[in-house]
N, C-alpha and C positions, 0 to 999 in steps of 0.2 A: 749576282743579284737577280731575283726573279722578275719577270716582266710586270707581275701584279704590284709588287713593292715599288717598282720604278714608277708605274702610273700613279700610285698613291702619293709618292713623294712630289711628283709634279703638281698634284692638286694642292698639297700643303704649301707650295710656294706661290699661290695666288695671293697678291698683296692684300693685306687687310683681313684675311680670312684664315680660320682655323678649320682644317678638313676633319670631319667627324667619321663618316663611314659611308659605304655605297652598298645598297641592298637592291638587287633585281634592277639594276640601271638607274636607281634614284640616288642622287648624291646629297649628302647632308653636310652643310657648313655652318660655322658660327662667325658672325661679323664681330671682330675682336673689339671694335670701338664701343659697342653698346650691348652685346649679347644676342642680337637678333639671329635667329636661326633661319637658314634658307635651305629649302629642298629643290633641287634642280633635276629635271627629267626631260631629255631630248627625245622629241617625236618628230622625226624629219618628214619633210615632203608633204606637209599639210597646209602650210601657209598661215597657220593659226597659232597663237599663243594665249594661254590662260595664266593670269597671275592671280593668286589667291592668298590672302592673308587671314590667318586664324589667330585670334586673341584667345588666350586660355582663360576665358571668363564667360560665365553664363548664369543661369538662374540660381545655381547652387551657391554662388558667391553673394547672394542678396541677403541683407539683414532682415529681420522681421520689421514690417511696416514700410519696406522699401522693395516689395516684390515687383518684378517687371522692370525694374530700372535698366537692366542690361538691354532688354528689347527696346526701351524708350530711347537709350542712347544710340542704338543702332539707326533708328529713325533720324535722329539729329545729325548723323554723319552724311546724310544725303541733302542737307541744307548748306548754304553757302558758308565757307570757312572764312577765317580772318584774311587768308591769302587772296580769296575770291573778292572780298570787299575792297582789298587794296588795289585790285585790278579793275575796279568799278563794275564788277559783274553783279547783276541782280538775281541771277540764278546760279546754282552751284556748277562748277566746272565739270564734275562727274556727270551731271544730268546732260550738259551740253555736249560732252564727250560721247555719251550714248546716242544722242540724236544726230550728231554730225558724222559719226563714223560707221553707224550701222552695227556697232559693237553690242555684246551682251555684258550687262553688269547688274548685280543684285547683291543681296545680303540676307542672312538669317541668323537668328539667335536660338540657342538650344540650352540644354541643362549645364553642359561643361564648357561651351565655347560660343564665340560669336565670329562669323565669317563673312568676309567681303571679297568678291571675285569679279574680274574683268576677263572677257574673252574677245579677242580682236585680232586684226591682221598684224603680222610680225613687225611691221614698221611703226606700230603704235606703242611698242614696249615702254619707251622712254616717258612719254606722256602719261600713260597709265600708272606708272610707278611714282611719277611726281605727284599725281593726284592722291595716291594712297598715303604717300609720306605726309602730305600736308593735312590729311584727315587724322593723322595720329596725333598732331599737336594743335591744330588750328580750328577745332570746333567752337563755334560761338554758343555759349549757354547762358542766356538771359531770358527774362520774362517775355520779351518781344518775339524771340525765336521759339521758345518752349510752348507757350500758350496755345498757338495754332496746332502744333504737332501733338500736344497732349489731347486736343479735341479729336484729332484723327485717330489717335490710339484708343480713346474712349469709345468712339463709333466702331472701331475694330473690335473692341471687347464685347460691346453690346450685340454686334452681329454674330460673333462666336457664341456668346452666352445664350442667344436665342435658339441655338441649335441643341436639341435634347442630348445628343451624343457628347458634345463638348461640355455641357453643364454637368452631366453625370460623371464624366471624366475628371473634372476639377474636384467634385466631392469624393470621388474614389481614391485619388492619390493623397488628398489631405486626411482621409480616414485611414489609409494604409500606412502613412508615414506621419508619426507624431512629432518628430524631432528633426529629421533630416530634410534638408532643403529641396529634395526631390519632391517633397509634399505639396509644392505648389507649381501650377502651370507657368510656362515661360512668360506669357503676356502679364501675369501677375493678377492681383485682386483690383477691382475697381476702385475701392476706397483708397488703396495705396496710390494708384495712378492719379487720382484727384489731388493727392497731397504731395506730389512731386515738387521740388523747388530747383531753381538753378544750382544752388549750393549742394544739394544732394547729388545731382548729376555730375557736377564738376568734381566732386571728391571721388566718385566712382570712376570717372574718366581718368583722372591723374593717377589713381591707384592701380588701374589695370591696363590702360592703353599706353603701353610702353615697350620699347624694342625687346627687352628681356623677357617679355610675357607674350611674344608673338612668334608665329612661324610663317614666313613667306615662302610660297611655292611659285615657282616658274616652270610650266610644263608646255612643251610644243616644239614648234618649228624654229628653233634658235640655238645657237652654239653656247656652251657653258660660259666662256669668258665674257661674251657680250652681255649675257643675262646677269652674271655676277657683278660685273663692273657697273652696270645700270642700277642695281640694287645698292650697291655701295655708294654711288653718286648721290642717291636721293635719301638714304637712310642713315649714313654714317655720321651725319651732322646732328643726329637726334640722340641726346643723352638719356640713359636710363637713370631714374632716381636712386639715391643710395639707400633709401628705405626698403624693407622687405616688402614683397608682394603679399597682401593680406589673404589669408586662407582660412576657412572653416574647417575644423577637424571634428566632425559630429558622428557619433555612432548611434544608430537607431535602436531604441530599447527593443527587446526581444518580444516578438508577437506571440502570445500564448492562447489564442483561440480565434475562431472565425470573426471577422469584422463586417458590419453591414452599414448600408447608408441608403436612404430613400428620398427621392425628390417627387413631390406631387405639384403639378401645374395644370392649368387649363390647356389641354392639348389632346389630339387624337393619337399621339404616339405613345407606345408603351415598349420600354426597353429593359432587358436584363443584361447586366455586365458581371463578368466573373474575372476578377483581378488575381494574378498570382506573382509573387516575387521571384525574380530570376537573377542569374549571375550577370555580371557586368561584361561589357564589350572590351577587347575581341577575344574573350576566352572561348575554348572549344565548346563549353556548355552553353555559351550564348548562342553560338551557331546552331548547336543541336536544338536549342529552345525555338529558334527560327524555323527549322524544318518541322519540329513538332507542331508548332502552331499552323504552319501551312498544311499539314495533314489533317488537322482539325477544322480549319476554316477557309483554306485556300481555293475557292472556286466551286464549281458544280459537282466535282468528283470527291470533294472533301467529306469528311465523315459527318460533321454537324450540319452541312448543307443537305445531305441525303436524309439525316435524321429529322430535321426541322423544316426545311424549306420544301423539299420534295413531298413532305406529308401534310403541308399546309399549316404547320404550327407556327411558322415564322415566315416574314417576307424577305429577310436577309440575315446573313451571318458574316461577321468579319473578325479579324484579329490584328492586333498591333503590339510590336515590341521596339523599344528604343534603344539605339546604340550608346548607352551611357557608361562611364567608366566604373561605376559602382552598381551594387544591386538596385534594381528598379522594378516598376510594376508593369507587367505585360497584361493585356486585356483581350478577352473575347466579348464582342458585343452582339446581341441578338435582338432584332427588331420583331416583336411578338405580333402574330396575326390577330385579328379582331376575336375577341372572345376567349383568348388564351390567358391563363393565370401564371403570374410569375413564379410562384412557388412550384407549380407542377413542372414547368419548363426547367427550372433550376435543378430540381430533383432528377428529371429525366436525363439532362446533360451529364451531371456529375456521375450518375450511375453508368452511363454509357461510356465515359472516360475511364472509370475504374474497371470496366470489364474488357477493355482493349487487350488483344494479344497478338502474337507475331503473325499469325495468318491473316488477320484483319488489316494490319497496317504495312506489312512488308512491301507489297507493291506500290503503295502510296508513298512510302519513304523513297524508294528508288525514282519514281517519277519527280517527286519534289527536289531530290538532290540534283537530277539532271537539268530540271528547269532553272533552279538557282544557279548551278554552275554556268549554264549558257548565259543567263543574264549577267553573271559575274565577269565573264570573258568579254562579253560584248561591251560592258562598261569601261573596259580597259583599252578600248581603241581610240577614244577621243579625249583630248586635253581636259576639257570642261568636266566630263564625267569622272575622269581619274582624280581631279582635284576635289570634286564633291565627295567622292568615296574616301579619299586619302584623308581628308579633313577629320573624319570621325576617328581614324587611327591616331592622327595627331593629338586630338583632344583626349584620347585615352591614355596618352604617354607612351605608346608602343606603335609608331608609324611603321616600323620594320615588319610588323606582322601582316601587313598588307600583302606581302609576297606569299605568305604561308596560307592564306585563306582558301584557295582552291584545294590544296591537299587536305586541310582540316575537314572541309565539306565531304570529300571523298571518303575519309575514314570514319565518318559518323555511322553508326550501325543500328539496326532495329533494336537490339538489346539495349543499347545506350538510350534510345527514345523511350522505351518501355520503363526503364529505370527513372528516367526524368519525369515521366508522367506520374509515377508513384511518389516521387519526391515532391513535386510542385503542387499537386492537387490534393493536399491534406489541409484540414481545417485550419491549423495554425499558420498556413501560409497564404490563406485566401481572404479576399475582400470581395464581398457580393454587393452590387448596387442595382436598385430598381428605380426606373423613372416611370412614374404612373401619371398618365393623362386622365384628367377627371371630366373631360367633355362628354 
């Protein structure tokens, strides 16, 4: 019998767990009692552990009229739970934990997932996992708890919506996607936020906050048996509902031409946004698109920075691409200099992109790959950064591809980038947005 098989047999013998696989030192298990998946990764001699639970629910799971409810629920999980109230606490245990231990905790909601993480000294593991288990079932959802937090989220929305970049982004995705739920921002629409009820949040919570829709990561300076026994202790008593996890299966209608949107507001800002639909994460094409976007917009040496900023036609150029599991909208955003016309800059940029060749971009691609690879390797040295990156792979349904990323990046060629530019920057794949300040 091989040593590898013997090691795997030992893992399967851990009481209460089914061993799934090991990839690049990361071990996957399933808690037999309720289907909770656990990823364990030992990072010794750091004195720090990060526990990170990812619920496979995000903005894509929201029905029309209920946009932003996943983000709203994230806020509610930082308020006192039923368990906290039973202890007589006026504040949530999670917030007290952060203040009293100097630990790092936070959460974020995105298109495909919602994630909560703690990073703390090794001896705090048990307490952190208990807090997380209690938040899975004990959130209080009534008007008394909801109304103040709704006010906070509305203020957050108004702050974001006052930013021209955000306002244009909201209109860009809703123009690019007519049916798919990627067509709304994670925070949702203001009108929907105003109409939240405890019953709406309660249903969403019960549908998606369940062990069989979650992946718990424990990464850091702790041994496997201690970590998995602690997870089992706090989560095995939580049952997964017998009902299926609700999922939308929506195919976006084919785009057959260039789409446009214009926002006009009292402002001194004038923006041009060029949106392009790209492949989902973590496909090789997604990583190639990241390099392509970096070549176009990534800093002072990038092509569009030299074309626009260095010549005084724009004050800034930036690009964005999201790690979503399905096709999504990437964006180039250009802040126009005073006196510049949107139409002229749009024509200039699209013509410049269409004229790119190997001699123009070859060195930029090499530099971009080196920089991204360096960042990638650095992010794999710290438990919190590992969890933050691994979360996106988990949400895509392919966490094991985390190991493959450095090799994928190395293999991307100039020829592939040129083919990608020709594929993505055609009219039937583009959404163009103008933000026009009329001051």
